[in-house]
C-alpha positions, 0 to 999 in steps of 0.5 A: 467512472467510480465516484468517492463523493463525500468520502474522506480518505487517508493514504499513507506513504503518499508523498510519492510513488503509488501513494501519491497516485492513489491520493490524486485519483481519490481527489479526482473522484471527489474524496477529501484526501489526507496525505500521511507520510514522514516527508512533506509532499510538493503540495502539502494540502491536507498533509499530516506527518505520520511514522506508521512504525510509531503506534503513538504517531498513528493514534495522534493521526487518528485523533487529529483527523477524526473519522475516515471512510477509507484507509489506504495503508500504502507506506513501505520500504524496500530491502534487497537480500537473502537471509545471510545478507539481512541483518536482524536490524534490517529485518526489524526495520522492514517489520516495523514499517511494512507490517507493524505499520499496517497494524498500527494504522488499522488499530488507530482508525478501526474503532471509529469505523466499527462505531459507524459500521462503515469503512474501507481499508485497502492495504498495499501488499505486493507480488512478493506477498503471493510468491517468493522473489529471489533476494527479497527475504525480508520484504516478502516475509512482511508482504505475505504478512500484509495479505494475511492480515488483510484476510483475517481482518476481512473475516473478523469484520465482514458483518461490521460494514467494514471491507478489507482488501489488498493490492499486490503490484508487481514491479512498478516504475516508482521513484524508488525503482528509478533510483535503484536503476540509477545505481546499476553500472548500466542503467539502461540495461538494468531498466530493460532487464526489469521491464522484461521480468513482466510477461507484458514487457514493461513495468507497471505505472502508479496510476494503474495501481491507483485505478484499482485502489479507487474501485476497491474503495468505491460502493461498486465493490461492496461485495469485495472483501478479503481479496488480494488483487494481483496487478503484475503484468502476468509475472505470477501467472506461471508461478 
């Protein structure tokens, strides 16, 4: 198993879903983990309230925590809609959390990484940042941006001891997805149809994304930077 002993990590959006799974996996591998979110988790140890859309909040979190070895930019929100179904306010909200949030958090914690010449940043993008997805215009726009930020930061800091990668999950069975399914007239049918979207025949599990986040944060991934790791059950293979 990859180890993260003596490492300090901050995972945003870690009160539930993929973020919670990453935080748990990091702790299990020996890291000291801070949970950053706008809502308090069930187990509030090392919890810090941070709204990633707020530059002030992100800077305050950096002052409070100090240095981190690993920053996971996971916080994000979803939105379903075509261009004409997306109001300007919807688009701006998606931008402020899903893209500006990565920018804000990285700017807050990068200076200490540069000073120490060591750091790992793992951004949680999406398969919607690699290929277009129907009815997800705003979401895809932001996730394409996350992939772009990842690649540019990786190049900018390749000789500074800082690695930057992102993970691009397909549909994962998170509380957000489960809530969406419950909103359908026939939830069981909706679940089957969503699962069938992936050639592998099921949705992903948060723990599977967390396992990749552990690898990318570990010293075994020392030669990995600027990568967009696709974990989507084969969804994008034929795109």
